[in-house]
C-alpha positions in Angstrom: 81.8 139.7 86.2 82.8 143.3 86.2 80.7 145.7 88.4 78.1 147.6 86.4 76.4 150.4 88.5 73.3 150.3 86.2 72.8 146.6 86.7 74.3 145.9 90.2 72.9 148.2 92.7 70.6 147.8 95.7 67.3 149.4 95.5 66.2 151.2 98.6 62.9 150.1 100.2 62.7 153.5 102.0 60.3 156.2 101.1 62.1 158.3 98.5 62.8 161.8 99.8 61.7 161.1 103.3 63.9 162.3 106.2 64.1 159.4 108.6 65.8 161.6 111.2 62.8 163.8 111.5 60.3 163.5 114.4 57.8 160.8 114.1 56.8 157.3 115.1 58.1 154.3 113.2 57.0 150.7 113.3 60.0 148.4 112.6 60.3 144.8 111.9 63.7 143.1 111.8 64.0 139.4 110.8 66.7 136.9 111.5 68.8 135.5 108.6 66.7 132.9 106.7 64.0 133.5 109.3 65.8 131.0 111.6 64.2 130.6 115.0 67.2 132.1 116.9 65.1 133.8 119.5 63.8 130.5 120.8 67.1 130.5 122.6 66.4 132.3 125.9 69.8 133.9 126.1 69.7 135.4 122.6 66.1 136.5 123.2 67.2 138.2 126.4 70.1 139.9 124.6 67.8 141.2 121.9 65.5 142.6 124.6 68.3 144.2 126.6 69.9 145.8 123.5 66.5 147.3 122.6 66.0 148.7 126.0 69.4 150.5 125.9 68.8 152.4 122.7 67.7 155.6 124.3 71.0 155.6 126.2 72.9 155.9 122.9 70.2 157.9 121.0 68.7 160.6 123.2 66.3 161.4 120.4 64.8 157.9 120.6 61.9 157.0 122.8 60.7 153.4 123.0 57.1 152.3 122.7 55.8 148.7 122.3 58.3 146.0 121.5 58.2 142.2 121.2 60.8 139.5 120.4 59.3 136.7 118.3 61.1 133.4 117.5 62.6 134.8 114.3 61.9 138.6 114.3 61.4 141.6 116.4 58.7 144.3 116.2 59.2 147.6 117.7 57.7 151.1 117.8 60.3 153.9 118.0 59.4 157.5 118.4 62.1 160.0 117.3 62.3 163.6 118.3 64.2 166.0 116.0 65.4 168.1 118.9 66.3 166.6 122.2 67.6 168.7 125.2 70.1 167.0 127.5 71.1 169.4 130.2 72.0 172.7 128.5 72.8 171.1 125.2 70.5 170.6 122.2 71.1 167.6 119.9 69.7 167.8 116.5 70.0 165.2 113.7 72.9 166.1 111.4 73.2 165.2 107.7 76.4 163.4 106.9 77.3 163.9 103.3 79.9 161.1 103.4 77.7 158.3 104.6 74.2 157.0 103.6 73.2 156.7 107.3 72.3 159.9 108.9 73.4 160.1 112.6 70.4 159.8 115.0 68.2 158.6 112.1 66.0 155.5 112.2 68.6 153.7 110.0 71.5 154.5 112.4 69.5 153.3 115.3 68.5 150.0 113.7 72.1 149.5 112.5 73.3 150.0 116.0 70.7 147.6 117.4 71.5 144.8 115.0 75.2 145.3 115.5 74.8 145.2 119.4 72.8 141.9 119.3 75.2 140.3 116.8 78.2 141.4 118.9 76.6 139.9 122.0 76.0 136.7 120.2 79.6 136.5 118.9 80.9 137.1 122.4 78.7 134.4 123.9 79.3 131.5 121.7 76.3 132.0 119.4 78.4 132.6 116.3 75.7 131.1 114.0 73.3 134.1 114.8 72.6 136.5 111.9 70.1 139.1 110.7 68.4 139.4 107.4 69.8 142.3 105.4 67.8 145.5 106.0 64.6 145.9 107.9 61.0 146.8 107.3 59.6 150.1 108.5 56.3 151.9 108.4 55.9 155.6 109.2 53.0 156.1 111.6 50.9 159.0 110.5 48.1 159.2 113.0 47.1 158.4 116.6 44.6 155.6 115.5 47.3 154.0 113.3 49.7 154.2 116.3 47.2 152.5 118.5 46.5 149.8 115.8 50.3 149.1 115.6 50.6 148.9 119.4 47.7 146.4 119.5 49.3 144.3 116.6 52.7 144.1 118.5 50.9 143.2 121.7 48.9 140.5 120.1 51.7 139.1 117.9 52.8 136.4 120.3 49.3 134.9 120.6 49.0 134.9 116.9 52.4 133.3 116.1 50.9 130.3 114.4 49.3 132.6 111.8 52.3 135.0 111.5 53.7 135.6 108.0 57.1 135.0 109.5 56.2 131.6 111.0 58.2 128.9 109.2 55.1 126.7 108.8 53.1 129.3 106.9 52.8 128.4 103.1 52.6 131.6 101.1 50.3 131.7 98.1 53.1 132.9 95.8 55.1 129.7 96.7 52.3 127.2 96.0 
C-alpha cells in the first residue's frame, strides 16, 4: 500500500501548542511492550532505577521527584527548569527545527531514558525487553495536584492488584 500522509500518520497525544521544554512538573508513565512483566526481573528493575537516577547527569534542567518501578511500567515525576546554571554557563532549551524532539524537553529526556534501559538490556542478555511506543504524561499545574501525584506514586506498589496496568484486570470496554 502506498503511503498516504492524510491516512497514515501518527496522532500526537501531547497537548497541542504546549512547550514541553518549559519549566514545570510532569507526571510520566512509561509501559513495557504488551505490558509484559519485565520488571519482575530484579536486574532489569535495577537497571530501570539506575537509568532514571542518572537523568540529571545528562539533563541539567531535570530534577527528579517521586519514582517507582512497577512490574510492567514506571511512574515518575520530573521537574524541568527552563534555565539552569552550571558554573558560569546558562543552559536554555533550544528549539530544533529539524527534529520533532526539542533538546532538553520532556520528550528528549524520556527518549533517552527508554533508550538507556533498552541498551542495558541488550548488553546484558535481555534481548526480549521492549517498551510500548510513546509514553503518558500529565502536566502538573498546582501544589495540591503535585502532592496528589506523589501520593499516587508512593502508594502504587501496594495497590498493584487494582492497577489498570495489572495483567489480571479486566477492563469494562473489553467485556
